[in-house]
C-alpha positions as CSV (number, residue, x, y, z in Angstrom):
1,M,270.1,53.1,156.9
2,P,270.4,52.4,160.6
3,V,272.3,49.2,161.6
4,P,269.7,46.7,162.8
5,I,269.8,45.7,166.4
6,V,268.1,42.6,167.7
7,A,266.8,42.7,171.3
8,H,264.1,41.3,173.4
9,A,262.8,41.7,177.0
10,A,263.6,38.1,177.6
11,Y,267.3,38.9,177.4
12,A,267.0,39.9,181.0
13,A,265.8,37.1,183.3
14,A,264.9,37.4,186.9
15,L,267.7,36.3,189.3
16,P,267.7,35.9,193.1
17,E,268.3,39.1,195.0
18,G,272.0,39.9,195.3
19,H,273.2,37.6,192.5
20,R,276.5,38.7,191.2
21,F,275.6,38.4,187.5
22,P,274.5,41.9,186.4
23,M,271.4,40.9,184.5
24,R,270.0,44.4,184.6
25,K,272.7,45.6,182.2
26,Y,270.5,44.2,179.3
27,V,267.7,46.5,180.4
28,H,270.0,49.5,180.7
29,L,271.6,48.7,177.3
30,A,268.3,48.7,175.5
31,E,267.5,52.0,177.1
32,R,270.9,53.4,176.2
33,L,270.7,52.3,172.5
34,L,267.3,54.0,172.2
35,A,268.5,57.2,173.9
36,L,271.4,57.3,171.5
37,G,269.1,57.1,168.5
38,L,270.7,53.9,167.3
39,A,267.4,52.0,166.9
40,P,265.1,54.7,165.4
41,G,262.5,52.2,164.2
42,G,262.8,50.1,167.3
43,F,264.6,46.8,167.9
44,V,264.2,43.7,165.7
45,A,262.6,41.0,167.8
46,P,264.0,37.4,167.6
47,E,262.2,34.1,168.0
48,P,263.5,31.7,170.6
49,A,265.9,29.1,169.1
50,S,264.2,25.7,168.6
51,R,265.4,22.5,170.2
52,E,266.5,21.3,166.8
53,L,268.6,24.4,166.1
54,I,270.3,24.2,169.5
55,A,270.9,20.5,169.2
56,G,272.8,21.1,166.0
57,T,275.6,22.3,168.3
58,H,274.9,21.0,171.8
59,D,274.4,17.5,173.1
60,A,270.7,16.6,172.9
61,L,270.6,15.4,176.5
62,Y,272.0,18.7,177.8
63,V,269.6,20.6,175.6
64,D,266.6,18.7,177.0
65,Q,267.8,19.2,180.5
66,V,267.9,23.0,180.0
67,L,264.5,23.2,178.2
68,S,262.9,21.1,180.9
69,C,264.6,23.0,183.7
70,A,266.1,19.8,185.0
71,V,269.8,20.6,184.7
72,P,271.9,18.4,187.1
73,R,273.1,20.4,190.1
74,E,276.7,20.0,189.2
75,I,276.2,21.6,185.8
76,E,274.0,24.3,187.3
77,R,276.9,25.2,189.7
78,R,279.2,25.4,186.7
79,I,276.9,27.7,184.9
80,G,276.4,29.9,188.0
81,L,272.8,30.7,187.2
82,P,269.6,29.0,188.4
83,V,268.4,27.3,185.2
84,D,264.7,28.0,185.6
85,E,262.1,28.9,183.0
86,G,263.3,32.5,182.7
87,V,267.0,31.6,182.3
88,A,266.1,28.8,179.8
89,R,264.0,31.2,177.8
90,R,266.7,33.8,177.9
91,A,269.2,31.3,176.6
92,R,266.9,30.3,173.7
93,M,266.1,33.9,172.9
94,S,269.7,35.0,172.9
95,S,270.6,32.1,170.6
96,G,267.8,33.0,168.2
97,G,268.8,36.7,168.5
98,T,272.4,36.0,167.4
99,L,271.3,33.9,164.4
100,L,268.8,36.6,163.4
101,A,271.4,39.3,163.7
102,A,273.8,37.2,161.7
103,R,271.3,36.9,158.9
104,L,270.7,40.7,159.0
105,A,274.5,41.3,158.8
106,L,274.7,39.1,155.7
107,A,271.9,41.1,154.1
108,G,273.1,44.5,155.0
109,G,276.8,44.3,156.1
110,L,276.4,45.1,159.8
111,A,274.1,44.0,162.6
112,G,274.2,43.3,166.3
113,S,272.4,41.6,169.1
114,A,272.0,43.4,172.5
115,A,272.9,40.1,174.2
116,G,274.9,37.0,173.2
117,G,278.5,36.0,173.4
118,S,277.9,33.1,175.8
119,H,281.3,31.7,174.9
120,H,281.9,29.3,177.9
121,A,279.0,27.0,177.0
122,Q,280.5,23.8,175.7
123,R,278.8,20.9,173.7
124,T,277.7,19.0,176.8
125,T,277.5,21.6,179.5
126,G,277.1,25.3,180.3
127,A,279.7,27.2,182.4
128,G,280.6,30.7,183.5
129,F,277.1,32.3,183.2
130,C,276.7,30.7,179.8
131,V,273.9,28.2,179.0
132,F,273.9,27.9,175.2
133,N,276.7,29.0,172.9
134,D,274.8,31.4,170.6
135,V,277.7,32.2,168.3
136,A,278.5,28.5,167.7
137,I,274.8,27.7,167.2
138,A,274.5,30.5,164.6
139,A,277.7,29.7,162.8
140,R,276.9,26.0,162.5
141,A,273.4,26.8,161.3
142,L,274.5,29.1,158.6
143,L,277.3,26.8,157.4
144,R,274.9,23.8,157.3
145,E,272.4,25.6,155.1
146,G,275.1,27.1,152.8
147,A,274.4,30.7,153.7
148,I,278.1,31.1,154.3
149,G,281.1,29.1,153.4
150,R,283.6,30.4,156.0
151,A,283.1,32.0,159.4
152,L,285.6,33.9,161.6
153,V,285.0,34.4,165.3
154,I,286.8,37.3,166.8
155,D,286.4,37.0,170.5
156,L,287.7,39.9,172.5
157,D,286.0,39.2,175.8
158,V,288.6,39.2,178.6
159,H,288.0,35.5,179.2
160,Q,289.2,32.8,176.7
161,G,286.4,31.5,174.5
162,D,286.8,27.9,175.6
163,G,283.2,26.8,174.8
164,T,283.2,28.3,171.3
165,A,286.5,26.4,170.6
166,D,284.9,23.2,171.9
167,C,281.6,23.6,170.0
168,L,283.4,24.4,166.7
169,A,286.4,22.1,167.1
170,D,285.2,19.8,164.3
171,E,284.0,22.5,162.0
172,P,286.8,23.2,159.5
173,D,285.1,26.2,158.0
174,A,284.8,28.2,161.3
175,F,288.0,29.8,162.6
176,T,288.1,30.8,166.3
177,F,290.3,33.6,167.5
178,S,290.4,34.5,171.2
179,M,292.5,37.3,172.7
180,H,292.1,37.4,176.5
181,A,293.8,37.8,179.8
182,E,295.9,34.6,180.1
183,K,295.7,34.2,183.9
184,N,291.9,34.7,184.0
185,Y,289.0,32.2,183.9
186,P,288.9,29.5,182.7
187,V,291.9,28.0,184.4
188,R,291.7,25.0,182.0
189,K,291.4,26.5,178.6
190,I,290.3,24.6,175.5
191,A,292.5,25.6,172.5
192,G,290.9,27.3,169.6
193,D,292.4,28.0,166.2
194,L,294.3,31.0,167.6
195,D,294.6,31.9,171.2
196,V,296.5,35.0,172.3
197,G,296.9,35.3,176.1
198,L,297.7,38.8,177.4
199,P,299.5,39.8,180.6
200,D,297.6,41.3,183.5
201,G,297.3,45.0,183.5
202,L,297.8,45.6,179.8
203,D,296.8,49.1,178.8
204,D,295.1,50.6,175.7
205,A,298.3,51.0,173.7
206,G,299.6,47.5,174.5
207,Y,296.3,45.9,173.8
208,M,295.9,47.5,170.4
209,A,299.5,46.7,169.5
210,A,298.7,43.0,170.2
211,L,295.3,43.1,168.4
212,R,296.0,44.9,165.1
213,P,298.3,42.4,163.3
214,H,296.1,39.4,164.1
215,V,292.8,40.9,162.9
216,T,294.2,42.2,159.6
217,R,296.1,39.0,158.9
218,L,293.1,36.7,159.7
219,L,290.7,38.8,157.6
220,D,293.0,38.7,154.7
221,A,294.0,35.1,155.0
222,I,290.6,33.5,155.7
223,Q,288.5,35.9,153.7
224,P,285.4,34.9,155.7
225,D,281.9,35.3,154.5
226,L,280.9,36.5,158.0
227,V,282.7,37.8,161.2
228,F,281.2,37.0,164.6
229,Y,282.5,39.7,166.9
230,N,282.3,39.1,170.6
231,A,282.8,42.7,171.9
232,G,283.0,41.9,175.6
233,V,283.7,44.9,177.7
234,D,285.3,43.1,180.6
235,P,288.9,44.1,179.5
236,H,288.0,47.4,181.1
237,A,290.1,48.5,184.0
238,E,287.1,48.8,186.3
239,D,285.5,45.5,185.5
240,S,285.1,43.3,188.5
241,L,286.1,40.0,186.7
242,G,288.7,41.4,184.3
243,R,292.5,41.6,184.7
244,L,293.3,44.1,182.0
245,A,293.4,47.9,182.1
246,L,291.6,49.3,179.1
247,T,289.8,52.6,179.4
248,D,286.6,53.7,177.7
249,D,288.7,55.2,175.0
250,G,290.5,51.9,174.6
251,L,287.3,49.9,174.2
252,Q,286.0,52.4,171.7
253,A,289.2,52.3,169.7
254,R,289.1,48.5,169.7
255,D,285.5,48.3,168.5
256,A,286.0,50.9,165.8
257,F,289.1,49.1,164.6
258,V,287.5,45.6,164.3
259,V,284.3,46.9,162.7
260,G,286.3,49.2,160.4
261,E,288.6,46.5,159.2
262,A,285.7,44.2,158.3
263,R,283.8,47.0,156.7
264,R,286.8,48.2,154.7
265,R,287.0,44.7,153.1
266,G,283.3,44.4,152.5
267,I,283.0,41.5,155.0
268,P,279.7,41.3,156.9
269,L,280.1,41.5,160.7
270,V,277.6,40.6,163.4
271,A,278.4,41.9,167.0
272,V,277.4,40.3,170.3
273,I,278.0,42.0,173.6
274,G,279.8,39.3,175.7
275,G,280.9,39.9,179.2
276,G,280.9,43.0,181.4
277,Y,280.7,42.8,185.2
278,G,280.4,45.1,188.2
279,P,278.1,46.7,190.7
280,D,276.8,49.5,188.3
281,P,274.8,47.9,185.4
282,G,274.3,51.3,183.9
283,A,278.0,51.9,183.5
284,I,278.5,48.5,182.0
285,A,275.7,49.1,179.5
286,R,277.3,52.3,178.5
287,R,280.4,50.4,177.5
288,H,278.4,47.7,175.8
289,A,276.8,50.4,173.6
290,F,280.3,51.3,172.2
291,V,280.2,48.5,169.6
292,F,276.8,49.6,168.3
293,E,278.0,53.2,168.1
294,A,281.0,51.9,166.1
295,M,278.8,50.1,163.7
296,A,276.6,53.1,163.2
297,A,279.6,55.2,162.5
298,A,280.9,52.7,159.9
299,A,277.6,52.1,158.2
């Protein structure tokens, strides 16, 4: 059976001409996944997350500001996106998509959303191109309803998952692990359960040497009911906002390793795509597709 992939046209919102966030990568990624035959029956369409669902993680005032497109200018500057109807809908749809993909992973072992990984969004504010923290929203929802007892977040975006750490700080049954470029954004990091800062310019071999022992130890020690895997591709050497030096081969090896270790233990895993930046959205989308290829190979 193919690994289910959640996607929606609303994942790509309109932005002002010349905006540095590569929104078109979501369009290219959907096209790439279809071309690779990874969604033979089409994508699974999510519903937008409700106010109630989002407010289970984020401050209600901030949620209302986003949903009414009345975000204070200071917060909008922190986010780096114009919080209009399209961006607000995108944030709701991405959050609903990650939760749906998580449910599909629990049912079948593996699933992914062709968006998500908005890990800089904190309880009371967005930041760093992130409006709502989809992974934290999904993890809290599943824990509240008893669908899972323990969650593990493996965040391998090049930037530290400060927002996820903040949103899950008081949740003892959700463990946050972030491995990132130490000198990269955010300057002021919010400590998660395990943060591993890497030196600038680390290559494929050095990266995997750092990653392997943490993933295997955490999976065995925590024995989570679900892994949320943020497979950001901004550790790539050509990424415009990254400081590491992974190649395509390195990213593919990373994704195959994380997916394979969860699969080998029979632990469900849901993947979200996280960050990836640069002038060529097609190239970024090709890298984002690696995690879906890894899941298909492991299914």
